[in-house]
N, CA, C, O and the ligand as a Tripos MOL2 file, in Angstrom:
@<TRIPOS>MOLECULE
protein
  233   231    59     0     0
PROTEIN
NO_CHARGES

@<TRIPOS>ATOM
      1 N           0.8350   -1.2030    0.0000 N.3       1 MET1
      2 CA          0.0000    0.0000    0.0000 C.3       1 MET1
      3 C           0.8730    1.2580    0.0000 C.2       1 MET1
      4 O           1.8910    1.3300    0.6870 O.2       1 MET1
      5 N           0.4530    2.2180   -0.7710 N.am      2 ILE2
      6 CA          1.1200    3.5190   -0.7730 C.3       2 ILE2
      7 C           0.0800    4.5770   -0.4160 C.2       2 ILE2
      8 O          -1.1010    4.2720   -0.2500 O.2       2 ILE2
      9 N           0.5230    5.7910   -0.3020 N.am      3 LYS3
     10 CA         -0.4190    6.8730   -0.0220 C.3       3 LYS3
     11 C          -0.5400    7.7690   -1.2370 C.2       3 LYS3
     12 O           0.4510    8.1210   -1.8770 O.2       3 LYS3
     13 N          -1.7500    8.1230   -1.5330 N.am      4 CYS4
     14 CA         -1.9980    9.0130   -2.6520 C.3       4 CYS4
     15 C          -1.3650   10.3780   -2.3640 C.2       4 CYS4
     16 O          -1.6510   10.9780   -1.3290 O.2       4 CYS4
     17 N          -0.5190   10.8710   -3.2560 N.am      5 PRO5
     18 CA          0.1290   12.1700   -3.0310 C.3       5 PRO5
     19 C          -0.8550   13.3250   -2.9810 C.2       5 PRO5
     20 O          -0.5340   14.3960   -2.4670 O.2       5 PRO5
     21 N          -2.0350   13.1160   -3.5050 N.am      6 GLN6
     22 CA         -3.0050   14.2000   -3.5840 C.3       6 GLN6
     23 C          -3.8840   14.2600   -2.3460 C.2       6 GLN6
     24 O          -4.0380   15.3250   -1.7470 O.2       6 GLN6
     25 N          -4.4630   13.1300   -1.9560 N.am      7 CYS7
     26 CA         -5.4160   13.1390   -0.8460 C.3       7 CYS7
     27 C          -4.9250   12.3400    0.3490 C.2       7 CYS7
     28 O          -5.6230   12.2390    1.3580 O.2       7 CYS7
     29 N          -3.7200   11.7670    0.2450 N.am      8 ARG8
     30 CA         -3.0980   11.0360    1.3600 C.3       8 ARG8
     31 C          -3.8640    9.7790    1.7320 C.2       8 ARG8
     32 O          -3.6370    9.2060    2.7970 O.2       8 ARG8
     33 N          -4.7330    9.3630    0.8980 N.am      9 LYS9
     34 CA         -5.4890    8.1540    1.1960 C.3       9 LYS9
     35 C          -4.6540    6.9340    0.8290 C.2       9 LYS9
     36 O          -4.0100    6.9110   -0.2200 O.2       9 LYS9
     37 N          -4.6630    5.9200    1.6900 N.am     10 PRO10
     38 CA         -3.9410    4.6920    1.3520 C.3      10 PRO10
     39 C          -4.5240    4.0660    0.0980 C.2      10 PRO10
     40 O          -5.7410    3.9470   -0.0420 O.2      10 PRO10
     41 N          -3.6500    3.6710   -0.8070 N.am     11 VAL11
     42 CA         -4.1120    3.1380   -2.0790 C.3      11 VAL11
     43 C          -3.2170    1.9700   -2.4850 C.2      11 VAL11
     44 O          -2.0050    2.0040   -2.2700 O.2      11 VAL11
     45 N          -3.8070    0.9590   -3.0600 N.am     12 ALA12
     46 CA         -3.0460   -0.2060   -3.4810 C.3      12 ALA12
     47 C          -2.2170    0.1260   -4.7140 C.2      12 ALA12
     48 O          -2.6690    0.8390   -5.6090 O.2      12 ALA12
     49 N          -1.0190   -0.3930   -4.7460 N.am     13 TRP13
     50 CA         -0.1420   -0.1530   -5.8910 C.3      13 TRP13
     51 C          -0.4680   -1.1270   -7.0120 C.2      13 TRP13
     52 O          -0.5170   -0.7620   -8.1870 O.2      13 TRP13
     53 N          -0.6860   -2.3660   -6.6210 N.am     14 GLU14
     54 CA         -0.9350   -3.4070   -7.6140 C.3      14 GLU14
     55 C          -2.2400   -3.1600   -8.3510 C.2      14 GLU14
     56 O          -3.2810   -2.9480   -7.7300 O.2      14 GLU14
     57 N          -2.1840   -3.1850   -9.6520 N.am     15 GLY15
     58 CA         -3.3950   -3.0750  -10.4470 C.3      15 GLY15
     59 C          -4.0230   -1.6930  -10.4290 C.2      15 GLY15
     60 O          -5.1740   -1.5300  -10.8340 O.2      15 GLY15
     61 N          -3.2810   -0.6980   -9.9660 N.am     16 ASN16
     62 CA         -3.8150    0.6570   -9.9300 C.3      16 ASN16
     63 C          -3.3500    1.4220  -11.1640 C.2      16 ASN16
     64 O          -2.1640    1.7180  -11.3120 O.2      16 ASN16
     65 N          -4.2730    1.7320  -12.0260 N.am     17 LEU17
     66 CA         -3.9220    2.3940  -13.2780 C.3      17 LEU17
     67 C          -3.5220    3.8500  -13.0540 C.2      17 LEU17
     68 O          -2.8530    4.4520  -13.8940 O.2      17 LEU17
     69 N          -3.9290    4.4050  -11.9340 N.am     18 ASN18
     70 CA         -3.6760    5.8280  -11.6970 C.3      18 ASN18
     71 C          -2.5660    6.0660  -10.6860 C.2      18 ASN18
     72 O          -2.3970    7.1770  -10.1820 O.2      18 ASN18
     73 N          -1.8130    5.0170  -10.3940 N.am     19 ARG19
     74 CA         -0.7430    5.1800   -9.4160 C.3      19 ARG19
     75 C           0.2360    6.2620   -9.8260 C.2      19 ARG19
     76 O           0.4320    6.4760  -11.0230 O.2      19 ARG19
     77 N           0.8440    6.9360   -8.9040 N.am     20 PRO20
     78 CA          0.7140    6.6970   -7.4530 C.3      20 PRO20
     79 C          -0.5360    7.3040   -6.8410 C.2      20 PRO20
     80 O          -0.6380    7.3850   -5.6170 O.2      20 PRO20
     81 N          -1.4790    7.7280   -7.6490 N.am     21 PHE21
     82 CA         -2.6890    8.3330   -7.1120 C.3      21 PHE21
     83 C          -3.7690    7.2810   -6.9280 C.2      21 PHE21
     84 O          -3.7080    6.2000   -7.5140 O.2      21 PHE21
     85 N          -4.7620    7.6120   -6.1030 N.am     22 CYS22
     86 CA         -5.8070    6.6470   -5.7960 C.3      22 CYS22
     87 C          -6.8310    6.6020   -6.9160 C.2      22 CYS22
     88 O          -7.5310    5.6020   -7.0740 O.2      22 CYS22
     89 N          -6.9270    7.6560   -7.6870 N.am     23 SER23
     90 CA         -7.9580    7.7120   -8.7140 C.3      23 SER23
     91 C          -7.5380    8.7000   -9.7950 C.2      23 SER23
     92 O          -6.6020    9.4830   -9.6340 O.2      23 SER23
     93 N          -8.2590    8.6310  -10.8850 N.am     24 GLU24
     94 CA         -7.9650    9.5630  -11.9720 C.3      24 GLU24
     95 C          -8.2090   11.0040  -11.5320 C.2      24 GLU24
     96 O          -7.5260   11.9330  -11.9650 O.2      24 GLU24
     97 N          -9.2020   11.1610  -10.6620 N.am     25 ARG25
     98 CA         -9.5240   12.4910  -10.1610 C.3      25 ARG25
     99 C          -8.3280   13.1130   -9.4560 C.2      25 ARG25
    100 O          -7.9780   14.2670   -9.7050 O.2      25 ARG25
    101 N          -7.7010   12.3360   -8.5710 N.am     26 CYS26
    102 CA         -6.5390   12.8610   -7.8470 C.3      26 CYS26
    103 C          -5.3750   13.0830   -8.8040 C.2      26 CYS26
    104 O          -4.6030   14.0290   -8.6480 O.2      26 CYS26
    105 N          -5.2590   12.2210   -9.7740 N.am     27 ARG27
    106 CA         -4.1840   12.3850  -10.7480 C.3      27 ARG27
    107 C          -4.3320   13.7030  -11.5070 C.2      27 ARG27
    108 O          -3.3660   14.4420  -11.6990 O.2      27 ARG27
    109 N          -5.5510   13.9750  -11.9290 N.am     28 LEU28
    110 CA         -5.8050   15.2150  -12.6600 C.3      28 LEU28
    111 C          -5.6800   16.4320  -11.7490 C.2      28 LEU28
    112 O          -5.2200   17.4930  -12.1710 O.2      28 LEU28
    113 N          -6.0930   16.2640  -10.4960 N.am     29 LEU29
    114 CA         -5.9670   17.3640   -9.5500 C.3      29 LEU29
    115 C          -4.5100   17.7260   -9.3500 C.2      29 LEU29
    116 O          -4.1420   18.9000   -9.3410 O.2      29 LEU29
    117 N          -3.6910   16.7070   -9.1890 N.am     30 ASP30
    118 CA         -2.2700   16.9570   -8.9860 C.3      30 ASP30
    119 C          -1.6620   17.6010  -10.2230 C.2      30 ASP30
    120 O          -0.8470   18.5190  -10.1280 O.2      30 ASP30
    121 N          -2.0660   17.1090  -11.3660 N.am     31 LEU31
    122 CA         -1.5820   17.6920  -12.6170 C.3      31 LEU31
    123 C          -2.0040   19.1500  -12.7210 C.2      31 LEU31
    124 O          -1.2340   20.0000  -13.1670 O.2      31 LEU31
    125 N          -3.2400   19.4310  -12.3040 N.am     32 GLY32
    126 CA         -3.7310   20.7950  -12.3290 C.3      32 GLY32
    127 C          -2.9510   21.6800  -11.3810 C.2      32 GLY32
    128 O          -2.6310   22.8210  -11.7150 O.2      32 GLY32
    129 N          -2.6410   21.1660  -10.2000 N.am     33 ASN33
    130 CA         -1.8520   21.9420   -9.2480 C.3      33 ASN33
    131 C          -0.4790   22.2460   -9.8130 C.2      33 ASN33
    132 O           0.0270   23.3620   -9.7000 O.2      33 ASN33
    133 N           0.1060   21.2420  -10.4170 N.am     34 TRP34
    134 CA          1.4380   21.4210  -10.9850 C.3      34 TRP34
    135 C           1.3950   22.4410  -12.1160 C.2      34 TRP34
    136 O           2.2730   23.2970  -12.2260 O.2      34 TRP34
    137 N           0.3820   22.3460  -12.9430 N.am     35 ALA35
    138 CA          0.2620   23.2630  -14.0800 C.3      35 ALA35
    139 C           0.0270   24.6830  -13.5960 C.2      35 ALA35
    140 O           0.6370   25.6260  -14.0990 O.2      35 ALA35
    141 N          -0.8660   24.8350  -12.6130 N.am     36 SER36
    142 CA         -1.1570   26.1770  -12.1160 C.3      36 SER36
    143 C           0.0530   26.7480  -11.3880 C.2      36 SER36
    144 O           0.2670   27.9600  -11.3860 O.2      36 SER36
    145 N           0.8380   25.8800  -10.7760 N.am     37 GLU37
    146 CA          2.0570   26.3440  -10.1230 C.3      37 GLU37
    147 C           3.0270   26.9050  -11.1490 C.2      37 GLU37
    148 O           3.6060   27.9730  -10.9460 O.2      37 GLU37
    149 N           3.2010   26.2000  -12.2270 N.am     38 ASN38
    150 CA          4.0570   26.6960  -13.2980 C.3      38 ASN38
    151 C           3.4990   27.9880  -13.8790 C.2      38 ASN38
    152 O           4.2290   28.9330  -14.1770 O.2      38 ASN38
    153 N           2.2030   27.9920  -14.0270 N.am     39 TYR39
    154 CA          1.5490   29.1640  -14.5950 C.3      39 TYR39
    155 C           1.7740   30.3710  -13.6960 C.2      39 TYR39
    156 O           2.0020   31.4840  -14.1710 O.2      39 TYR39
    157 N           1.7050   30.1350  -12.3920 N.am     40 ARG40
    158 CA          1.8810   31.2070  -11.4380 C.3      40 ARG40
    159 C           3.3050   31.7410  -11.4890 C.2      40 ARG40
    160 O           3.5290   32.9480  -11.4010 O.2      40 ARG40
    161 N           4.2510   30.8420  -11.6310 N.am     41 ILE41
    162 CA          5.6440   31.2580  -11.7110 C.3      41 ILE41
    163 C           5.8870   32.0300  -13.0020 C.2      41 ILE41
    164 O           6.6010   33.0330  -13.0310 O.2      41 ILE41
    165 N           5.2670   31.5280  -14.0700 N.am     42 ALA42
    166 CA          5.4700   32.1690  -15.3700 C.3      42 ALA42
    167 C           4.9080   33.5840  -15.3720 C.2      42 ALA42
    168 O           5.5220   34.5140  -15.8960 O.2      42 ALA42
    169 N           3.7230   33.7270  -14.7710 N.am     43 SER43
    170 CA          3.1130   35.0510  -14.7210 C.3      43 SER43
    171 C           3.1170   35.5280  -13.2780 C.2      43 SER43
    172 O           2.1220   35.4010  -12.5660 O.2      43 SER43
    173 N           4.2130   36.0610  -12.8700 N.am     44 ASP44
    174 CA          4.3980   36.4170  -11.4690 C.3      44 ASP44
    175 C           3.5220   37.5850  -11.0550 C.2      44 ASP44
    176 O           3.2480   37.7670   -9.8690 O.2      44 ASP44
    177 N           3.0900   38.3590  -12.0000 N.am     45 GLU45
    178 CA          2.2960   39.5280  -11.6660 C.3      45 GLU45
    179 C           0.9020   39.1510  -11.1950 C.2      45 GLU45
    180 O           0.2280   39.9360  -10.5270 O.2      45 GLU45
    181 N           0.4800   37.9620  -11.5410 N.am     46 ARG46
    182 CA         -0.8410   37.5090  -11.1190 C.3      46 ARG46
    183 C          -0.7630   36.6120   -9.8900 C.2      46 ARG46
    184 O          -1.6810   35.8300   -9.6410 O.2      46 ARG46
    185 N           0.2890   36.7080   -9.1360 N.am     47 ALA47
    186 CA          0.5040   35.8170   -7.9990 C.3      47 ALA47
    187 C          -0.4620   36.0890   -6.8560 C.2      47 ALA47
    188 O          -0.4580   35.3720   -5.8550 O.2      47 ALA47
    189 N          -1.2760   37.1040   -6.9940 N.am     48 ASN48
    190 CA         -2.1960   37.4230   -5.9110 C.3      48 ASN48
    191 C          -3.2720   36.3620   -5.7450 C.2      48 ASN48
    192 O          -3.6870   36.0600   -4.6260 O.2      48 ASN48
    193 N          -3.7140   35.8100   -6.8350 N.am     49 GLN49
    194 CA         -4.7560   34.7950   -6.7500 C.3      49 GLN49
    195 C          -4.1190   33.4450   -6.4780 C.2      49 GLN49
    196 O          -3.8170   32.6850   -7.3990 O.2      49 GLN49
    197 N          -3.9230   33.1640   -5.2260 N.am     50 GLU50
    198 CA         -3.1950   31.9560   -4.8490 C.3      50 GLU50
    199 C          -4.0530   30.7000   -4.9860 C.2      50 GLU50
    200 O          -3.8380   29.8830   -5.8810 O.2      50 GLU50
    201 N          -5.0180   30.5620   -4.0960 N.am     51 GLU51
    202 CA         -5.7500   29.3070   -4.0210 C.3      51 GLU51
    203 C          -7.1130   29.4130   -4.6970 C.2      51 GLU51
    204 O          -8.1260   29.0250   -4.1140 O.2      51 GLU51
    205 N          -7.1440   29.9180   -5.8820 N.am     52 SER52
    206 CA         -8.4120   30.0000   -6.5890 C.3      52 SER52
    207 C          -8.7240   28.6460   -7.2290 C.2      52 SER52
    208 O          -7.9160   27.7190   -7.1690 O.2      52 SER52
    209 N          -9.8690   28.5480   -7.8240 N.am     53 ASP53
    210 CA        -10.2650   27.2770   -8.4170 C.3      53 ASP53
    211 C          -9.3480   26.9030   -9.5700 C.2      53 ASP53
    212 O          -9.0480   27.7190  -10.4410 O.2      53 ASP53
    213 N          -8.9180   25.6700   -9.5550 N.am     54 SER54
    214 CA         -7.9550   25.2230  -10.5490 C.3      54 SER54
    215 C          -8.6480   24.6660  -11.7820 C.2      54 SER54
    216 O          -7.9860   24.2500  -12.7330 O.2      54 SER54
    217 N          -9.9690   24.6540  -11.7730 N.am     55 GLU55
    218 CA        -10.6660   24.0490  -12.8970 C.3      55 GLU55
    219 C         -10.8430   25.0480  -14.0430 C.2      55 GLU55
    220 O         -11.0340   24.6500  -15.1930 O.2      55 GLU55
    221 N         -10.7790   26.3230  -13.7330 N.am     56 ASN56
    222 CA        -10.9760   27.3290  -14.7540 C.3      56 ASN56
    223 C          -9.6560   27.8730  -15.2700 C.2      56 ASN56
    224 O          -9.6140   28.9410  -15.8810 O.2      56 ASN56
    225 N          -8.5960   27.1490  -15.0290 N.am     57 THR57
    226 CA         -7.2800   27.6290  -15.4080 C.3      57 THR57
    227 C          -7.1640   27.7490  -16.9230 C.2      57 THR57
    228 O          -6.6060   28.7110  -17.4500 O.2      57 THR57
    229 N          -7.7030   26.7530  -17.6020 N.am     58 PHE58
    230 CA         -7.5760   26.7770  -19.0550 C.3      58 PHE58
    231 C          -8.9140   27.0770  -19.6990 C.2      58 PHE58
    232 O          -9.0090   27.1390  -20.9250 O.2      58 PHE58
    233 ZN         -6.2810   10.4300   -3.9110 Zn       59 ZN59
@<TRIPOS>BOND
     1     1     2 1
     2     2     3 1
     3     3     4 2
     4     3     5 am
     5     5     6 1
     6     6     7 1
     7     7     8 2
     8     7     9 am
     9     9    10 1
    10    10    11 1
    11    11    12 2
    12    11    13 am
    13    13    14 1
    14    14    15 1
    15    15    16 2
    16    15    17 am
    17    17    18 1
    18    18    19 1
    19    19    20 2
    20    19    21 am
    21    21    22 1
    22    22    23 1
    23    23    24 2
    24    23    25 am
    25    25    26 1
    26    26    27 1
    27    27    28 2
    28    27    29 am
    29    29    30 1
    30    30    31 1
    31    31    32 2
    32    31    33 am
    33    33    34 1
    34    34    35 1
    35    35    36 2
    36    35    37 am
    37    37    38 1
    38    38    39 1
    39    39    40 2
    40    39    41 am
    41    41    42 1
    42    42    43 1
    43    43    44 2
    44    43    45 am
    45    45    46 1
    46    46    47 1
    47    47    48 2
    48    47    49 am
    49    49    50 1
    50    50    51 1
    51    51    52 2
    52    51    53 am
    53    53    54 1
    54    54    55 1
    55    55    56 2
    56    55    57 am
    57    57    58 1
    58    58    59 1
    59    59    60 2
    60    59    61 am
    61    61    62 1
    62    62    63 1
    63    63    64 2
    64    63    65 am
    65    65    66 1
    66    66    67 1
    67    67    68 2
    68    67    69 am
    69    69    70 1
    70    70    71 1
    71    71    72 2
    72    71    73 am
    73    73    74 1
    74    74    75 1
    75    75    76 2
    76    75    77 am
    77    77    78 1
    78    78    79 1
    79    79    80 2
    80    79    81 am
    81    81    82 1
    82    82    83 1
    83    83    84 2
    84    83    85 am
    85    85    86 1
    86    86    87 1
    87    87    88 2
    88    87    89 am
    89    89    90 1
    90    90    91 1
    91    91    92 2
    92    91    93 am
    93    93    94 1
    94    94    95 1
    95    95    96 2
    96    95    97 am
    97    97    98 1
    98    98    99 1
    99    99   100 2
   100    99   101 am
   101   101   102 1
   102   102   103 1
   103   103   104 2
   104   103   105 am
   105   105   106 1
   106   106   107 1
   107   107   108 2
   108   107   109 am
   109   109   110 1
   110   110   111 1
   111   111   112 2
   112   111   113 am
   113   113   114 1
   114   114   115 1
   115   115   116 2
   116   115   117 am
   117   117   118 1
   118   118   119 1
   119   119   120 2
   120   119   121 am
   121   121   122 1
   122   122   123 1
   123   123   124 2
   124   123   125 am
   125   125   126 1
   126   126   127 1
   127   127   128 2
   128   127   129 am
   129   129   130 1
   130   130   131 1
   131   131   132 2
   132   131   133 am
   133   133   134 1
   134   134   135 1
   135   135   136 2
   136   135   137 am
   137   137   138 1
   138   138   139 1
   139   139   140 2
   140   139   141 am
   141   141   142 1
   142   142   143 1
   143   143   144 2
   144   143   145 am
   145   145   146 1
   146   146   147 1
   147   147   148 2
   148   147   149 am
   149   149   150 1
   150   150   151 1
   151   151   152 2
   152   151   153 am
   153   153   154 1
   154   154   155 1
   155   155   156 2
   156   155   157 am
   157   157   158 1
   158   158   159 1
   159   159   160 2
   160   159   161 am
   161   161   162 1
   162   162   163 1
   163   163   164 2
   164   163   165 am
   165   165   166 1
   166   166   167 1
   167   167   168 2
   168   167   169 am
   169   169   170 1
   170   170   171 1
   171   171   172 2
   172   171   173 am
   173   173   174 1
   174   174   175 1
   175   175   176 2
   176   175   177 am
   177   177   178 1
   178   178   179 1
   179   179   180 2
   180   179   181 am
   181   181   182 1
   182   182   183 1
   183   183   184 2
   184   183   185 am
   185   185   186 1
   186   186   187 1
   187   187   188 2
   188   187   189 am
   189   189   190 1
   190   190   191 1
   191   191   192 2
   192   191   193 am
   193   193   194 1
   194   194   195 1
   195   195   196 2
   196   195   197 am
   197   197   198 1
   198   198   199 1
   199   199   200 2
   200   199   201 am
   201   201   202 1
   202   202   203 1
   203   203   204 2
   204   203   205 am
   205   205   206 1
   206   206   207 1
   207   207   208 2
   208   207   209 am
   209   209   210 1
   210   210   211 1
   211   211   212 2
   212   211   213 am
   213   213   214 1
   214   214   215 1
   215   215   216 2
   216   215   217 am
   217   217   218 1
   218   218   219 1
   219   219   220 2
   220   219   221 am
   221   221   222 1
   222   222   223 1
   223   223   224 2
   224   223   225 am
   225   225   226 1
   226   226   227 1
   227   227   228 2
   228   227   229 am
   229   229   230 1
   230   230   231 1
   231   231   232 2
@<TRIPOS>SUBSTRUCTURE
     1 MET1         2 RESIDUE 1 A MET
     2 ILE2         6 RESIDUE 1 A ILE
     3 LYS3        10 RESIDUE 1 A LYS
     4 CYS4        14 RESIDUE 1 A CYS
     5 PRO5        18 RESIDUE 1 A PRO
     6 GLN6        22 RESIDUE 1 A GLN
     7 CYS7        26 RESIDUE 1 A CYS
     8 ARG8        30 RESIDUE 1 A ARG
     9 LYS9        34 RESIDUE 1 A LYS
    10 PRO10       38 RESIDUE 1 A PRO
    11 VAL11       42 RESIDUE 1 A VAL
    12 ALA12       46 RESIDUE 1 A ALA
    13 TRP13       50 RESIDUE 1 A TRP
    14 GLU14       54 RESIDUE 1 A GLU
    15 GLY15       58 RESIDUE 1 A GLY
    16 ASN16       62 RESIDUE 1 A ASN
    17 LEU17       66 RESIDUE 1 A LEU
    18 ASN18       70 RESIDUE 1 A ASN
    19 ARG19       74 RESIDUE 1 A ARG
    20 PRO20       78 RESIDUE 1 A PRO
    21 PHE21       82 RESIDUE 1 A PHE
    22 CYS22       86 RESIDUE 1 A CYS
    23 SER23       90 RESIDUE 1 A SER
    24 GLU24       94 RESIDUE 1 A GLU
    25 ARG25       98 RESIDUE 1 A ARG
    26 CYS26      102 RESIDUE 1 A CYS
    27 ARG27      106 RESIDUE 1 A ARG
    28 LEU28      110 RESIDUE 1 A LEU
    29 LEU29      114 RESIDUE 1 A LEU
    30 ASP30      118 RESIDUE 1 A ASP
    31 LEU31      122 RESIDUE 1 A LEU
    32 GLY32      126 RESIDUE 1 A GLY
    33 ASN33      130 RESIDUE 1 A ASN
    34 TRP34      134 RESIDUE 1 A TRP
    35 ALA35      138 RESIDUE 1 A ALA
    36 SER36      142 RESIDUE 1 A SER
    37 GLU37      146 RESIDUE 1 A GLU
    38 ASN38      150 RESIDUE 1 A ASN
    39 TYR39      154 RESIDUE 1 A TYR
    40 ARG40      158 RESIDUE 1 A ARG
    41 ILE41      162 RESIDUE 1 A ILE
    42 ALA42      166 RESIDUE 1 A ALA
    43 SER43      170 RESIDUE 1 A SER
    44 ASP44      174 RESIDUE 1 A ASP
    45 GLU45      178 RESIDUE 1 A GLU
    46 ARG46      182 RESIDUE 1 A ARG
    47 ALA47      186 RESIDUE 1 A ALA
    48 ASN48      190 RESIDUE 1 A ASN
    49 GLN49      194 RESIDUE 1 A GLN
    50 GLU50      198 RESIDUE 1 A GLU
    51 GLU51      202 RESIDUE 1 A GLU
    52 SER52      206 RESIDUE 1 A SER
    53 ASP53      210 RESIDUE 1 A ASP
    54 SER54      214 RESIDUE 1 A SER
    55 GLU55      218 RESIDUE 1 A GLU
    56 ASN56      222 RESIDUE 1 A ASN
    57 THR57      226 RESIDUE 1 A THR
    58 PHE58      230 RESIDUE 1 A PHE
    59 ZN59       233 GROUP 0 **** ****
């Protein structure tokens, strides 16, 4: 068993298509966080909006 990097939920490694995440949702969430982090670094002037919704990024 490993822990999902996104939600910290214990998740089986064997047969998990979304590893190391517990689900596709967490996988996409993590990807979104990573993308928005890069986006924030790229556009430093917009750094004020820190924890806004990550679904409307694109
Ligand atoms: Zn998860």
